[in-house]
N, CA and C atoms of all chains as a GROMACS GRO file, in nm:
protein
  636
    1MET      N    1   9.602   8.974  10.727
    1MET     CA    2   9.635   8.906  10.844
    1MET      C    3   9.683   9.028  10.943
    2SER      N    4   9.631   8.960  11.066
    2SER     CA    5   9.646   9.015  11.183
    2SER      C    6   9.690   8.932  11.309
    3ILE      N    7   9.705   9.022  11.427
    3ILE     CA    8   9.686   8.919  11.539
    3ILE      C    9   9.566   8.861  11.582
    4ALA      N   10   9.568   8.736  11.612
    4ALA     CA   11   9.455   8.678  11.644
    4ALA      C   12   9.395   8.711  11.758
    5ALA      N   13   9.256   8.729  11.797
    5ALA     CA   14   9.222   8.773  11.920
    5ALA      C   15   9.160   8.656  11.989
    6THR      N   16   9.239   8.592  12.027
    6THR     CA   17   9.221   8.470  12.113
    6THR      C   18   9.172   8.506  12.273
    7PRO      N   19   9.100   8.404  12.316
    7PRO     CA   20   9.006   8.425  12.459
    7PRO      C   21   9.170   8.416  12.576
    8CYS      N   22   9.114   8.438  12.694
    8CYS     CA   23   9.222   8.438  12.799
    8CYS      C   24   9.261   8.296  12.798
    9PRO      N   25   9.403   8.232  12.838
    9PRO     CA   26   9.449   8.111  12.850
    9PRO      C   27   9.388   8.031  12.945
   10PRO      N   28   9.342   7.895  12.977
   10PRO     CA   29   9.430   7.797  12.860
   10PRO      C   30   9.327   7.799  12.721
   11TYR      N   31   9.428   7.769  12.636
   11TYR     CA   32   9.391   7.706  12.490
   11TYR      C   33   9.486   7.634  12.432
   12TYR      N   34   9.483   7.586  12.322
   12TYR     CA   35   9.571   7.523  12.256
   12TYR      C   36   9.609   7.603  12.128
   13ALA      N   37   9.741   7.572  12.067
   13ALA     CA   38   9.800   7.640  11.951
   13ALA      C   39   9.867   7.519  11.887
   14VAL      N   40   9.829   7.534  11.747
   14VAL     CA   41   9.918   7.421  11.672
   14VAL      C   42   9.997   7.510  11.555
   15ILE      N   43  10.154   7.496  11.604
   15ILE     CA   44  10.253   7.566  11.521
   15ILE      C   45  10.291   7.493  11.407
   16PHE      N   46  10.256   7.541  11.286
   16PHE     CA   47  10.311   7.469  11.177
   16PHE      C   48  10.419   7.536  11.096
   17THR      N   49  10.536   7.501  11.104
   17THR     CA   50  10.643   7.525  11.053
   17THR      C   51  10.691   7.451  10.897
   18SER      N   52  10.718   7.530  10.801
   18SER     CA   53  10.739   7.453  10.689
   18SER      C   54  10.818   7.516  10.588
   19LEU      N   55  10.896   7.442  10.504
   19LEU     CA   56  10.977   7.525  10.370
   19LEU      C   57  10.897   7.447  10.243
   20ARG      N   58  10.890   7.539  10.138
   20ARG     CA   59  10.817   7.485  10.036
   20ARG      C   60  10.892   7.435   9.958
   21ASN      N   61  10.832   7.360   9.837
   21ASN     CA   62  10.914   7.330   9.722
   21ASN      C   63  10.896   7.447   9.622
   22GLU      N   64  10.991   7.445   9.528
   22GLU     CA   65  10.982   7.567   9.420
   22GLU      C   66  10.838   7.558   9.375
   23GLU      N   67  10.787   7.690   9.316
   23GLU     CA   68  10.639   7.697   9.287
   23GLU      C   69  10.587   7.575   9.243
   24GLU      N   70  10.489   7.529   9.317
   24GLU     CA   71  10.405   7.417   9.262
   24GLU      C   72  10.260   7.459   9.249
   25PRO      N   73  10.198   7.432   9.120
   25PRO     CA   74  10.066   7.487   9.082
   25PRO      C   75   9.987   7.430   9.207
   26GLY      N   76   9.876   7.539   9.224
   26GLY     CA   77   9.777   7.500   9.321
   26GLY      C   78   9.799   7.538   9.451
   27TYR      N   79   9.904   7.550   9.487
   27TYR     CA   80   9.942   7.588   9.654
   27TYR      C   81   9.838   7.682   9.686
   28GLY      N   82   9.840   7.784   9.635
   28GLY     CA   83   9.791   7.918   9.700
   28GLY      C   84   9.660   7.887   9.737
   29ALA      N   85   9.571   7.835   9.629
   29ALA     CA   86   9.407   7.805   9.632
   29ALA      C   87   9.418   7.700   9.731
   30MET      N   88   9.499   7.566   9.741
   30MET     CA   89   9.481   7.485   9.837
   30MET      C   90   9.490   7.562   9.984
   31ALA      N   91   9.610   7.656   9.998
   31ALA     CA   92   9.630   7.736  10.143
   31ALA      C   93   9.502   7.803  10.185
   32ASP      N   94   9.433   7.864  10.070
   32ASP     CA   95   9.304   7.962  10.101
   32ASP      C   96   9.207   7.876  10.176
   33ARG      N   97   9.184   7.761  10.061
   33ARG     CA   98   9.083   7.670  10.086
   33ARG      C   99   9.095   7.631  10.253
   34MET      N  100   9.233   7.596  10.299
   34MET     CA  101   9.243   7.526  10.421
   34MET      C  102   9.208   7.635  10.540
   35VAL      N  103   9.257   7.763  10.522
   35VAL     CA  104   9.194   7.839  10.620
   35VAL      C  105   9.068   7.855  10.636
   36GLU      N  106   8.974   7.882  10.507
   36GLU     CA  107   8.841   7.881  10.520
   36GLU      C  108   8.757   7.754  10.572
   37LEU      N  109   8.820   7.622  10.548
   37LEU     CA  110   8.748   7.505  10.605
   37LEU      C  111   8.788   7.534  10.789
   38ALA      N  112   8.891   7.534  10.780
   38ALA     CA  113   8.966   7.559  10.948
   38ALA      C  114   8.876   7.644  11.017
   39ALA      N  115   8.834   7.759  10.975
   39ALA     CA  116   8.755   7.843  11.038
   39ALA      C  117   8.620   7.800  11.036
   40GLN      N  118   8.577   7.690  10.970
   40GLN     CA  119   8.421   7.628  11.015
   40GLN      C  120   8.432   7.497  11.096
   41GLN      N  121   8.560   7.470  11.175
   41GLN     CA  122   8.570   7.377  11.228
   41GLN      C  123   8.529   7.430  11.379
   42PRO      N  124   8.452   7.333  11.463
   42PRO     CA  125   8.444   7.355  11.586
   42PRO      C  126   8.547   7.399  11.673
   43GLY      N  127   8.571   7.487  11.757
   43GLY     CA  128   8.646   7.500  11.822
   43GLY      C  129   8.766   7.599  11.808
   44TYR      N  130   8.781   7.602  11.638
   44TYR     CA  131   8.869   7.736  11.582
   44TYR      C  132   8.843   7.833  11.647
   45LEU      N  133   8.978   7.911  11.703
   45LEU     CA  134   8.976   8.018  11.768
   45LEU      C  135   9.024   8.137  11.687
   46GLY      N  136   9.096   8.102  11.601
   46GLY     CA  137   9.186   8.214  11.487
   46GLY      C  138   9.328   8.140  11.450
   47HIS      N  139   9.376   8.226  11.368
   47HIS     CA  140   9.508   8.203  11.305
   47HIS      C  141   9.605   8.310  11.293
   48GLU      N  142   9.698   8.300  11.252
   48GLU     CA  143   9.820   8.392  11.232
   48GLU      C  144   9.928   8.326  11.133
   49SER      N  145   9.964   8.367  11.008
   49SER     CA  146  10.039   8.334  10.906
   49SER      C  147  10.119   8.433  10.837
   50ALA      N  148  10.277   8.373  10.821
   50ALA     CA  149  10.357   8.452  10.770
   50ALA      C  150  10.466   8.350  10.691
   51ARG      N  151  10.494   8.396  10.586
   51ARG     CA  152  10.633   8.319  10.510
   51ARG      C  153  10.726   8.434  10.466
   52GLU      N  154  10.838   8.396  10.516
   52GLU     CA  155  10.950   8.476  10.467
   52GLU      C  156  11.037   8.351  10.476
   53GLY      N  157  11.077   8.283  10.353
   53GLY     CA  158  11.182   8.179  10.368
   53GLY      C  159  11.091   8.063  10.427
   54VAL      N  160  11.108   8.075  10.568
   54VAL     CA  161  11.042   7.970  10.632
   54VAL      C  162  10.888   8.020  10.627
   55GLY      N  163  10.776   7.923  10.646
   55GLY     CA  164  10.669   7.959  10.625
   55GLY      C  165  10.606   7.921  10.805
   56ILE      N  166  10.561   8.010  10.864
   56ILE     CA  167  10.479   7.953  11.013
   56ILE      C  168  10.345   8.016  10.989
   57THR      N  169  10.276   7.926  11.055
   57THR     CA  170  10.114   7.932  11.061
   57THR      C  171  10.075   7.897  11.172
   58VAL      N  172  10.036   7.953  11.286
   58VAL     CA  173   9.983   7.921  11.392
   58VAL      C  174   9.835   7.960  11.422
   59SER      N  175   9.785   7.818  11.458
   59SER     CA  176   9.642   7.809  11.479
   59SER      C  177   9.587   7.774  11.605
   60TYR      N  178   9.474   7.839  11.632
   60TYR     CA  179   9.433   7.851  11.787
   60TYR      C  180   9.330   7.768  11.812
   61TRP      N  181   9.293   7.697  11.895
   61TRP     CA  182   9.193   7.591  11.941
   61TRP      C  183   9.136   7.585  12.083
   62GLU      N  184   9.050   7.542  12.116
   62GLU     CA  185   8.992   7.544  12.227
   62GLU      C  186   9.060   7.436  12.305
   63ASN      N  187   9.034   7.325  12.267
   63ASN     CA  188   9.095   7.201  12.311
   63ASN      C  189   9.156   7.106  12.183
   64LEU      N  190   9.235   7.009  12.263
   64LEU     CA  191   9.267   6.897  12.178
   64LEU      C  192   9.162   6.800  12.094
   65ASP      N  193   9.046   6.821  12.139
   65ASP     CA  194   8.925   6.731  12.048
   65ASP      C  195   8.921   6.828  11.946
   66ALA      N  196   8.931   6.945  11.952
   66ALA     CA  197   8.910   7.054  11.798
   66ALA      C  198   9.018   7.015  11.731
   67ILE      N  199   9.126   7.013  11.784
   67ILE     CA  200   9.270   6.994  11.669
   67ILE      C  201   9.267   6.855  11.614
   68LEU      N  202   9.211   6.752  11.687
   68LEU     CA  203   9.161   6.611  11.658
   68LEU      C  204   9.073   6.621  11.504
   69GLY      N  205   8.944   6.693  11.553
   69GLY     CA  206   8.862   6.708  11.446
   69GLY      C  207   8.918   6.773  11.310
   70TRP      N  208   8.992   6.875  11.362
   70TRP     CA  209   9.074   6.962  11.207
   70TRP      C  210   9.116   6.862  11.158
   71LYS      N  211   9.236   6.765  11.220
   71LYS     CA  212   9.330   6.688  11.170
   71LYS      C  213   9.258   6.566  11.060
   72VAL      N  214   9.155   6.540  11.096
   72VAL     CA  215   9.098   6.414  11.051
   72VAL      C  216   8.992   6.463  10.948
   73GLN      N  217   8.960   6.622  10.938
   73GLN     CA  218   8.854   6.649  10.814
   73GLN      C  219   8.901   6.627  10.711
   74THR      N  220   8.825   6.549  10.604
   74THR     CA  221   8.842   6.471  10.526
   74THR      C  222   8.912   6.541  10.390
   75GLU      N  223   8.877   6.673  10.360
   75GLU     CA  224   8.957   6.740  10.262
   75GLU      C  225   9.109   6.760  10.308
   76HIS      N  226   9.109   6.823  10.433
   76HIS     CA  227   9.244   6.842  10.520
   76HIS      C  228   9.324   6.714  10.502
   77LEU      N  229   9.293   6.634  10.510
   77LEU     CA  230   9.378   6.477  10.489
   77LEU      C  231   9.430   6.479  10.337
   78PHE      N  232   9.339   6.506  10.260
   78PHE     CA  233   9.401   6.518  10.098
   78PHE      C  234   9.515   6.628  10.117
   79ALA      N  235   9.502   6.722  10.189
   79ALA     CA  236   9.596   6.865  10.179
   79ALA      C  237   9.704   6.812  10.229
   80GLN      N  238   9.712   6.708  10.366
   80GLN     CA  239   9.806   6.708  10.421
   80GLN      C  240   9.898   6.604  10.354
   81GLN      N  241   9.834   6.495  10.257
   81GLN     CA  242   9.897   6.401  10.191
   81GLN      C  243   9.997   6.476  10.095
   82ALA      N  244   9.888   6.575  10.023
   82ALA     CA  245   9.968   6.643   9.877
   82ALA      C  246  10.092   6.747   9.926
   83GLY      N  247  10.056   6.784  10.073
   83GLY     CA  248  10.182   6.855  10.141
   83GLY      C  249  10.303   6.774  10.142
   84ARG      N  250  10.286   6.668  10.181
   84ARG     CA  251  10.420   6.564  10.196
   84ARG      C  252  10.445   6.535  10.073
   85ASP      N  253  10.358   6.502   9.965
   85ASP     CA  254  10.389   6.427   9.827
   85ASP      C  255  10.474   6.568   9.754
   86ARG      N  256  10.425   6.697   9.743
   86ARG     CA  257  10.435   6.808   9.665
   86ARG      C  258  10.477   6.950   9.704
   87TRP      N  259  10.423   6.978   9.811
   87TRP     CA  260  10.431   7.105   9.837
   87TRP      C  261  10.566   7.154   9.911
   88TYR      N  262  10.561   7.076   9.994
   88TYR     CA  263  10.692   7.098  10.121
   88TYR      C  264  10.819   6.999  10.109
   89SER      N  265  10.938   7.052  10.123
   89SER     CA  266  11.016   6.978  10.136
   89SER      C  267  11.040   6.964  10.287
   90ALA      N  268  11.027   7.027  10.404
   90ALA     CA  269  10.992   6.984  10.554
   90ALA      C  270  10.907   7.035  10.602
   91TYR      N  271  10.826   6.980  10.711
   91TYR     CA  272  10.753   7.073  10.774
   91TYR      C  273  10.767   6.994  10.917
   92GLN      N  274  10.714   7.060  11.022
   92GLN     CA  275  10.704   7.028  11.155
   92GLN      C  276  10.593   7.094  11.198
   93VAL      N  277  10.469   7.034  11.275
   93VAL     CA  278  10.390   7.041  11.343
   93VAL      C  279  10.408   7.043  11.524
   94ARG      N  280  10.400   7.136  11.571
   94ARG     CA  281  10.410   7.131  11.720
   94ARG      C  282  10.256   7.167  11.783
   95VAL      N  283  10.208   7.091  11.887
   95VAL     CA  284  10.112   7.083  11.960
   95VAL      C  285  10.111   7.166  12.070
   96CYS      N  286  10.045   7.280  12.152
   96CYS     CA  287  10.098   7.335  12.235
   96CYS      C  288   9.993   7.379  12.341
   97LEU      N  289   9.986   7.372  12.458
   97LEU     CA  290   9.901   7.415  12.569
   97LEU      C  291   9.956   7.576  12.572
   98VAL      N  292   9.840   7.662  12.534
   98VAL     CA  293   9.904   7.800  12.601
   98VAL      C  294   9.865   7.824  12.731
   99GLU      N  295   9.956   7.847  12.799
   99GLU     CA  296   9.931   7.866  12.951
   99GLU      C  297   9.927   8.002  12.986
  100ARG      N  298   9.998   8.128  12.921
  100ARG     CA  299   9.980   8.266  12.952
  100ARG      C  300   9.988   8.322  12.805
  101ALA      N  301   9.953   8.432  12.838
  101ALA     CA  302   9.930   8.534  12.726
  101ALA      C  303   9.940   8.678  12.771
  102TYR      N  304   9.989   8.779  12.700
  102TYR     CA  305   9.964   8.929  12.722
  102TYR      C  306  10.050   8.960  12.591
  103GLY      N  307  10.010   9.127  12.599
  103GLY     CA  308  10.060   9.220  12.529
  103GLY      C  309   9.979   9.323  12.503
  104PHE      N  310   9.968   9.412  12.394
  104PHE     CA  311   9.938   9.554  12.388
  104PHE      C  312   9.852   9.564  12.238
  105PHE      N  313   9.753   9.619  12.227
  105PHE     CA  314   9.708   9.668  12.139
  105PHE      C  315   9.675   9.831  12.123
  106ILE      N  316   9.735   9.922  12.038
  106ILE     CA  317   9.704  10.062  12.047
  106ILE      C  318   9.549  10.067  11.988
  107MET      N  319  11.718   8.136  10.777
  107MET     CA  320  11.600   8.077  10.843
  107MET      C  321  11.552   7.961  10.802
  108SER      N  322  11.551   7.850  10.896
  108SER     CA  323  11.501   7.729  10.850
  108SER      C  324  11.421   7.663  11.003
  109ILE      N  325  11.366   7.547  10.987
  109ILE     CA  326  11.273   7.506  11.070
  109ILE      C  327  11.402   7.457  11.217
  110ALA      N  328  11.334   7.512  11.339
  110ALA     CA  329  11.415   7.497  11.443
  110ALA      C  330  11.438   7.313  11.470
  111ALA      N  331  11.556   7.262  11.517
  111ALA     CA  332  11.552   7.111  11.532
  111ALA      C  333  11.556   7.096  11.672
  112THR      N  334  11.443   7.134  11.724
  112THR     CA  335  11.405   7.106  11.876
  112THR      C  336  11.380   6.954  11.938
  113PRO      N  337  11.413   6.910  12.048
  113PRO     CA  338  11.428   6.795  12.086
  113PRO      C  339  11.264   6.745  12.109
  114CYS      N  340  11.254   6.620  12.145
  114CYS     CA  341  11.144   6.576  12.185
  114CYS      C  342  11.054   6.646  12.297
  115PRO      N  343  10.929   6.633  12.290
  115PRO     CA  344  10.856   6.729  12.397
  115PRO      C  345  10.862   6.648  12.509
  116PRO      N  346  10.813   6.690  12.615
  116PRO     CA  347  10.806   6.832  12.642
  116PRO      C  348  10.865   6.962  12.627
  117TYR      N  349  10.874   7.067  12.575
  117TYR     CA  350  10.932   7.162  12.604
  117TYR      C  351  10.855   7.300  12.570
  118TYR      N  352  10.910   7.403  12.590
  118TYR     CA  353  10.828   7.551  12.593
  118TYR      C  354  10.848   7.614  12.472
  119ALA      N  355  10.732   7.646  12.420
  119ALA     CA  356  10.743   7.773  12.271
  119ALA      C  357  10.694   7.920  12.326
  120VAL      N  358  10.764   8.025  12.281
  120VAL     CA  359  10.695   8.136  12.313
  120VAL      C  360  10.651   8.208  12.193
  121ILE      N  361  10.546   8.237  12.153
  121ILE     CA  362  10.494   8.260  12.044
  121ILE      C  363  10.474   8.419  12.036
  122PHE      N  364  10.559   8.520  11.974
  122PHE     CA  365  10.528   8.652  11.952
  122PHE      C  366  10.517   8.716  11.852
  123THR      N  367  10.390   8.732  11.837
  123THR     CA  368  10.317   8.809  11.726
  123THR      C  369  10.311   8.935  11.717
  124SER      N  370  10.335   9.014  11.590
  124SER     CA  371  10.367   9.170  11.610
  124SER      C  372  10.331   9.240  11.493
  125LEU      N  373  10.261   9.342  11.516
  125LEU     CA  374  10.247   9.436  11.399
  125LEU      C  375  10.332   9.554  11.449
  126ARG      N  376  10.420   9.592  11.305
  126ARG     CA  377  10.531   9.686  11.333
  126ARG      C  378  10.452   9.826  11.263
  127ASN      N  379  10.538   9.935  11.352
  127ASN     CA  380  10.502  10.085  11.302
  127ASN      C  381  10.558  10.074  11.158
  128GLU      N  382  10.519  10.191  11.120
  128GLU     CA  383  10.644  10.236  10.976
  128GLU      C  384  10.783  10.235  10.996
  129GLU      N  385  10.872  10.228  10.906
  129GLU     CA  386  10.992  10.213  10.940
  129GLU      C  387  11.047  10.284  11.035
  130GLU      N  388  11.108  10.253  11.128
  130GLU     CA  389  11.163  10.289  11.254
  130GLU      C  390  11.326  10.250  11.269
  131PRO      N  391  11.402  10.340  11.241
  131PRO     CA  392  11.520  10.334  11.256
  131PRO      C  393  11.600  10.259  11.364
  132GLY      N  394  11.680  10.152  11.339
  132GLY     CA  395  11.746  10.042  11.452
  132GLY      C  396  11.648   9.929  11.476
  133TYR      N  397  11.555   9.934  11.404
  133TYR     CA  398  11.464   9.791  11.414
  133TYR      C  399  11.547   9.678  11.382
  134GLY      N  400  11.617   9.676  11.275
  134GLY     CA  401  11.669   9.567  11.184
  134GLY      C  402  11.790   9.505  11.302
  135ALA      N  403  11.867   9.622  11.355
  135ALA     CA  404  11.974   9.599  11.423
  135ALA      C  405  11.919   9.528  11.549
  136MET      N  406  11.824   9.604  11.621
  136MET     CA  407  11.790   9.544  11.746
  136MET      C  408  11.761   9.419  11.755
  137ALA      N  409  11.681   9.371  11.626
  137ALA     CA  410  11.614   9.251  11.608
  137ALA      C  411  11.734   9.125  11.604
  138ASP      N  412  11.832   9.162  11.528
  138ASP     CA  413  11.936   9.082  11.496
  138ASP      C  414  12.004   9.067  11.647
  139ARG      N  415  12.024   9.174  11.728
  139ARG     CA  416  12.090   9.145  11.855
  139ARG      C  417  11.983   9.082  11.937
  140MET      N  418  11.869   9.094  11.940
  140MET     CA  419  11.780   9.012  12.036
  140MET      C  420  11.815   8.864  12.018
  141VAL      N  421  11.832   8.818  11.862
  141VAL     CA  422  11.838   8.676  11.856
  141VAL      C  423  11.993   8.643  11.875
  142GLU      N  424  12.063   8.714  11.883
  142GLU     CA  425  12.203   8.665  11.910
  142GLU      C  426  12.203   8.655  12.078
  143LEU      N  427  12.158   8.749  12.147
  143LEU     CA  428  12.140   8.734  12.303
  143LEU      C  429  12.061   8.633  12.324
  144ALA      N  430  11.937   8.598  12.264
  144ALA     CA  431  11.841   8.491  12.296
  144ALA      C  432  11.912   8.352  12.309
  145ALA      N  433  11.987   8.345  12.198
  145ALA     CA  434  12.102   8.214  12.180
  145ALA      C  435  12.204   8.184  12.256
  146GLN      N  436  12.228   8.306  12.346
  146GLN     CA  437  12.338   8.259  12.454
  146GLN      C  438  12.288   8.249  12.608
  147GLN      N  439  12.119   8.260  12.618
  147GLN     CA  440  12.039   8.219  12.727
  147GLN      C  441  12.078   8.056  12.755
  148PRO      N  442  12.063   8.055  12.869
  148PRO     CA  443  12.065   7.900  12.941
  148PRO      C  444  11.896   7.861  12.892
  149GLY      N  445  11.899   7.738  12.835
  149GLY     CA  446  11.762   7.668  12.821
  149GLY      C  447  11.714   7.716  12.670
  150TYR      N  448  11.793   7.778  12.579
  150TYR     CA  449  11.753   7.823  12.500
  150TYR      C  450  11.744   7.695  12.353
  151LEU      N  451  11.660   7.663  12.290
  151LEU     CA  452  11.642   7.553  12.191
  151LEU      C  453  11.647   7.570  12.076
  152GLY      N  454  11.620   7.708  12.013
  152GLY     CA  455  11.603   7.719  11.880
  152GLY      C  456  11.477   7.851  11.863
  153HIS      N  457  11.497   7.903  11.750
  153HIS     CA  458  11.375   7.969  11.682
  153HIS      C  459  11.358   7.970  11.566
  154GLU      N  460  11.230   8.041  11.526
  154GLU     CA  461  11.197   8.046  11.389
  154GLU      C  462  11.091   8.188  11.361
  155SER      N  463  11.126   8.226  11.275
  155SER     CA  464  11.078   8.383  11.263
  155SER      C  465  11.049   8.391  11.117
  156ALA      N  466  10.906   8.486  11.064
  156ALA     CA  467  10.889   8.522  10.934
  156ALA      C  468  10.799   8.637  10.949
  157ARG      N  469  10.811   8.757  10.894
  157ARG     CA  470  10.745   8.860  10.866
  157ARG      C  471  10.669   8.890  10.721
  158GLU      N  472  10.497   8.871  10.747
  158GLU     CA  473  10.472   8.907  10.594
  158GLU      C  474  10.346   8.990  10.650
  159GLY      N  475  10.334   9.088  10.650
  159GLY     CA  476  10.247   9.196  10.755
  159GLY      C  477  10.249   9.176  10.873
  160VAL      N  478  10.200   9.074  10.941
  160VAL     CA  479  10.215   9.024  11.054
  160VAL      C  480  10.359   8.974  11.078
  161GLY      N  481  10.407   8.966  11.203
  161GLY     CA  482  10.554   8.902  11.226
  161GLY      C  483  10.518   8.812  11.319
  162ILE      N  484  10.578   8.681  11.296
  162ILE     CA  485  10.591   8.571  11.382
  162ILE      C  486  10.707   8.542  11.419
  163THR      N  487  10.751   8.508  11.545
  163THR     CA  488  10.899   8.478  11.601
  163THR      C  489  10.835   8.387  11.699
  164VAL      N  490  10.861   8.260  11.656
  164VAL     CA  491  10.870   8.149  11.798
  164VAL      C  492  10.992   8.097  11.845
  165SER      N  493  10.992   8.102  11.989
  165SER     CA  494  11.126   8.068  12.033
  165SER      C  495  11.103   7.951  12.106
  166TYR      N  496  11.218   7.875  12.137
  166TYR     CA  497  11.176   7.756  12.202
  166TYR      C  498  11.268   7.723  12.325
  167TRP      N  499  11.234   7.700  12.412
  167TRP     CA  500  11.309   7.692  12.553
  167TRP      C  501  11.293   7.559  12.634
  168GLU      N  502  11.386   7.475  12.718
  168GLU     CA  503  11.384   7.416  12.797
  168GLU      C  504  11.272   7.397  12.917
  169ASN      N  505  11.235   7.512  12.954
  169ASN     CA  506  11.157   7.501  13.036
  169ASN      C  507  11.101   7.664  13.105
  170LEU      N  508  10.998   7.680  13.181
  170LEU     CA  509  10.967   7.799  13.213
  170LEU      C  510  11.092   7.898  13.267
  171ASP      N  511  11.152   7.853  13.356
  171ASP     CA  512  11.274   7.927  13.416
  171ASP      C  513  11.381   7.963  13.304
  172ALA      N  514  11.390   7.919  13.248
  172ALA     CA  515  11.457   7.964  13.092
  172ALA      C  516  11.397   8.073  13.012
  173ILE      N  517  11.291   8.081  13.003
  173ILE     CA  518  11.183   8.174  12.961
  173ILE      C  519  11.191   8.320  13.029
  174LEU      N  520  11.174   8.281  13.180
  174LEU     CA  521  11.192   8.391  13.242
  174LEU      C  522  11.331   8.467  13.268
  175GLY      N  523  11.430   8.345  13.254
  175GLY     CA  524  11.573   8.454  13.245
  175GLY      C  525  11.580   8.520  13.115
  176TRP      N  526  11.511   8.497  13.041
  176TRP     CA  527  11.526   8.575  12.893
  176TRP      C  528  11.448   8.686  12.906
  177LYS      N  529  11.314   8.658  12.994
  177LYS     CA  530  11.247   8.778  12.971
  177LYS      C  531  11.298   8.918  13.069
  178VAL      N  532  11.386   8.881  13.176
  178VAL     CA  533  11.448   8.984  13.250
  178VAL      C  534  11.588   8.981  13.217
  179GLN      N  535  11.635   8.933  13.100
  179GLN     CA  536  11.778   8.996  13.055
  179GLN      C  537  11.797   9.111  13.054
  180THR      N  538  11.890   9.203  13.106
  180THR     CA  539  11.860   9.341  13.101
  180THR      C  540  11.861   9.423  12.952
  181GLU      N  541  11.949   9.382  12.844
  181GLU     CA  542  11.952   9.440  12.732
  181GLU      C  543  11.803   9.434  12.671
  182HIS      N  544  11.737   9.291  12.687
  182HIS     CA  545  11.626   9.263  12.617
  182HIS      C  546  11.500   9.362  12.693
  183LEU      N  547  11.527   9.378  12.834
  183LEU     CA  548  11.399   9.474  12.890
  183LEU      C  549  11.388   9.612  12.813
  184PHE      N  550  11.529   9.660  12.792
  184PHE     CA  551  11.519   9.786  12.703
  184PHE      C  552  11.458   9.785  12.561
  185ALA      N  553  11.484   9.684  12.523
  185ALA     CA  554  11.425   9.625  12.395
  185ALA      C  555  11.274   9.630  12.390
  186GLN      N  556  11.202   9.551  12.502
  186GLN     CA  557  11.088   9.532  12.540
  186GLN      C  558  11.024   9.682  12.529
  187GLN      N  559  11.078   9.764  12.628
  187GLN     CA  560  11.017   9.881  12.627
  187GLN      C  561  11.019   9.973  12.514
  188ALA      N  562  11.148   9.965  12.440
  188ALA     CA  563  11.150  10.029  12.298
  188ALA      C  564  11.045   9.972  12.220
  189GLY      N  565  11.004   9.854  12.218
  189GLY     CA  566  10.920   9.776  12.143
  189GLY      C  567  10.783   9.842  12.162
  190ARG      N  568  10.747   9.865  12.300
  190ARG     CA  569  10.602   9.915  12.311
  190ARG      C  570  10.624  10.052  12.280
  191ASP      N  571  10.737  10.131  12.302
  191ASP     CA  572  10.712  10.256  12.271
  191ASP      C  573  10.710  10.319  12.120
  192ARG      N  574  10.796  10.222  12.051
  192ARG     CA  575  10.815  10.273  11.892
  192ARG      C  576  10.812  10.158  11.800
  193TRP      N  577  10.837  10.073  11.833
  193TRP     CA  578  10.856   9.936  11.680
  193TRP      C  579  10.749   9.906  11.666
  194TYR      N  580  10.631   9.896  11.784
  194TYR     CA  581  10.543   9.803  11.731
  194TYR      C  582  10.418   9.872  11.779
  195SER      N  583  10.282   9.839  11.677
  195SER     CA  584  10.184   9.904  11.726
  195SER      C  585  10.101   9.802  11.796
  196ALA      N  586  10.138   9.684  11.781
  196ALA     CA  587  10.052   9.567  11.844
  196ALA      C  588  10.138   9.468  11.875
  197TYR      N  589  10.143   9.390  11.976
  197TYR     CA  590  10.166   9.249  12.017
  197TYR      C  591  10.110   9.178  12.093
  198GLN      N  592  10.134   9.054  12.075
  198GLN     CA  593  10.084   8.934  12.163
  198GLN      C  594  10.202   8.825  12.191
  199VAL      N  595  10.196   8.820  12.337
  199VAL     CA  596  10.317   8.706  12.380
  199VAL      C  597  10.217   8.584  12.435
  200ARG      N  598  10.228   8.476  12.359
  200ARG     CA  599  10.205   8.352  12.432
  200ARG      C  600  10.283   8.281  12.481
  201VAL      N  601  10.301   8.208  12.583
  201VAL     CA  602  10.385   8.107  12.653
  201VAL      C  603  10.303   7.963  12.634
  202CYS      N  604  10.374   7.890  12.587
  202CYS     CA  605  10.291   7.762  12.557
  202CYS      C  606  10.379   7.623  12.597
  203LEU      N  607  10.336   7.508  12.627
  203LEU     CA  608  10.386   7.398  12.678
  203LEU      C  609  10.361   7.298  12.537
  204VAL      N  610  10.479   7.276  12.463
  204VAL     CA  611  10.491   7.190  12.344
  204VAL      C  612  10.453   7.028  12.418
  205GLU      N  613  10.337   7.004  12.376
  205GLU     CA  614  10.310   6.872  12.406
  205GLU      C  615  10.331   6.768  12.337
  206ARG      N  616  10.328   6.787  12.194
  206ARG     CA  617  10.349   6.683  12.071
  206ARG      C  618  10.398   6.740  11.966
  207ALA      N  619  10.491   6.693  11.882
  207ALA     CA  620  10.568   6.743  11.769
  207ALA      C  621  10.578   6.612  11.671
  208TYR      N  622  10.542   6.663  11.543
  208TYR     CA  623  10.583   6.548  11.424
  208TYR      C  624  10.590   6.630  11.335
  209GLY      N  625  10.668   6.579  11.202
  209GLY     CA  626  10.676   6.608  11.067
  209GLY      C  627  10.761   6.531  11.011
  210PHE      N  628  10.823   6.586  10.871
  210PHE     CA  629  10.939   6.537  10.825
  210PHE      C  630  11.042   6.632  10.734
  211PHE      N  631  11.115   6.600  10.737
  211PHE     CA  632  11.257   6.622  10.668
  211PHE      C  633  11.304   6.563  10.579
  212ILE      N  634  11.302   6.621  10.419
  212ILE     CA  635  11.362   6.533  10.320
  212ILE      C  636  11.521   6.517  10.340
   0.00000   0.00000   0.00000
């Protein structure tokens, strides 16, 4: 996992912050599969993810239509339902317009 | 660390994604101090943070003025310089308008 190489703004970010339930079988395979599927969606620009107590996954998208396309992707819908039912004790999704970006890479 | 209890949108998020250099003394103390200082800034709404290979810290703010106020806070300026010089091999800052938010807490 590294820093996503996103284009110049504007573009969109979805910040997904979650607290997991105790070890639920199948979580890792589901998470890997969702990353694989998201990367195939039109308008996907990249993602970053880390878990340390709280989990934070930020995915980047060309526009709102791309985010909506991912939200209603069939297999992702099942994962969202399982997430509410089993994997997470809490989560928050924030849809954001990235207005400015800067930083450095050595 | 938990999920930040932010108000209804719109508000702002700053996504700070970083790759650390190998253990640099003083990093933990600096990071703790920055969290303490940020929380004292006008317009601060909360933050979420996790590191797992990549580090992701998302801070939430009432508006762009609050973000600018934090960016130019004196002690934070020194930390930004030290970050570029020593602590990070790469980082990216993304300033975002949070347009929608949803989720659940049990």
